[in-house]
C-alpha positions in Angstrom: 95.0 -52.8 32.2 94.8 -53.2 35.9 97.1 -51.1 38.1 98.4 -52.4 41.4 98.9 -50.3 44.4 102.5 -49.9 45.4 102.9 -51.4 48.9 105.4 -49.8 51.3 107.7 -52.1 53.2 108.6 -52.0 56.9 105.2 -51.2 58.2 104.5 -48.3 55.9 107.8 -46.4 56.5 109.0 -44.1 53.8 112.4 -44.6 52.2 113.9 -41.8 54.2 112.5 -43.3 57.5 113.8 -46.7 56.7 117.3 -45.3 55.9 117.2 -43.3 59.1 116.0 -46.2 61.2 118.8 -48.4 59.7 121.5 -45.8 60.2 124.3 -46.5 62.6 123.8 -43.2 64.5 120.1 -43.9 65.1 120.9 -47.4 66.3 123.6 -46.2 68.6 121.5 -43.5 70.0 118.6 -45.8 70.9 120.6 -48.9 71.6 119.2 -51.0 68.8 122.4 -51.9 66.9 123.5 -55.5 67.0 127.1 -54.3 66.4 127.1 -52.4 69.7 128.5 -54.1 72.7 126.5 -54.2 75.9 128.8 -51.6 77.4 128.1 -49.2 74.5 124.4 -49.7 74.9 124.5 -49.0 78.6 126.5 -45.8 77.9 123.8 -44.7 75.4 121.1 -45.4 78.0 123.1 -43.5 80.7 123.4 -40.5 78.3 119.6 -40.4 78.0 119.3 -40.5 81.8 121.9 -37.8 82.2 120.0 -35.6 79.7 116.8 -36.0 81.8 118.7 -34.9 84.9 120.1 -32.0 82.9 116.6 -31.1 81.8 115.3 -31.1 85.3 118.3 -28.9 86.5 117.6 -26.5 83.6 113.9 -26.3 84.5 114.9 -25.6 88.1 117.3 -22.8 87.0 114.6 -21.3 84.8 112.0 -21.4 87.7 114.5 -19.6 89.9 115.3 -17.0 87.2 111.6 -16.3 86.7 111.0 -15.9 90.4 113.9 -13.5 90.6 112.5 -11.6 87.6 109.1 -11.5 89.3 110.5 -10.2 92.5 112.5 -7.5 90.6 109.4 -6.2 88.8 107.4 -6.3 92.1 110.2 -4.1 93.7 110.2 -1.7 90.8 106.4 -1.5 90.8 106.4 -0.7 94.5 108.9 2.2 93.9 106.7 3.9 91.3 103.9 6.3 92.2 100.8 4.6 91.0 97.2 5.8 91.4 95.8 2.4 92.1 97.5 -0.7 93.4 94.4 -2.8 92.6 95.2 -3.1 88.9 97.9 -5.6 88.0 100.2 -4.0 85.5 102.0 -5.9 82.8 105.8 -5.9 82.8 106.0 -3.6 79.8 103.6 -1.2 81.5 105.8 -1.2 84.6 108.9 -0.5 82.5 107.2 2.3 80.6 105.9 3.9 83.8 109.4 3.6 85.3 110.9 5.4 82.3 108.4 8.2 82.6 109.0 8.5 86.3 112.8 8.6 85.9 112.5 11.3 83.2 110.2 13.3 85.6 112.8 13.0 88.4 115.6 14.0 86.0 113.6 17.1 85.1 113.2 18.0 88.8 116.9 17.6 89.4 117.7 19.7 86.3 115.3 22.4 87.3 116.7 22.6 90.8 120.2 23.0 89.4 119.1 25.9 87.2 117.5 27.8 90.1 120.6 27.6 92.3 122.8 30.8 92.2 
């Protein structure tokens, strides 16, 4: 008895992929539906362009945020007493050093208050 291979339809798409591709939301999103008017298709296209613009705006905001963060860490690093400025410290190292330095300064303040009559 000879067994035949089962051949997939629609260019080797699985059943799930065919259902998804034929779904109304998929067609609406990518402008493939024959039931959509040209106005609806142009709206779908405009939405994609808007999302690209939104993505670029979000990238710009993220770049500015990271620059501000970098400047803040640089300012904090410059306020700390460090033995060598040649070594680039990581952000976590800068934060840990700042914590130690703040505790040291607090001990100095507490010690001065105890010595006052």
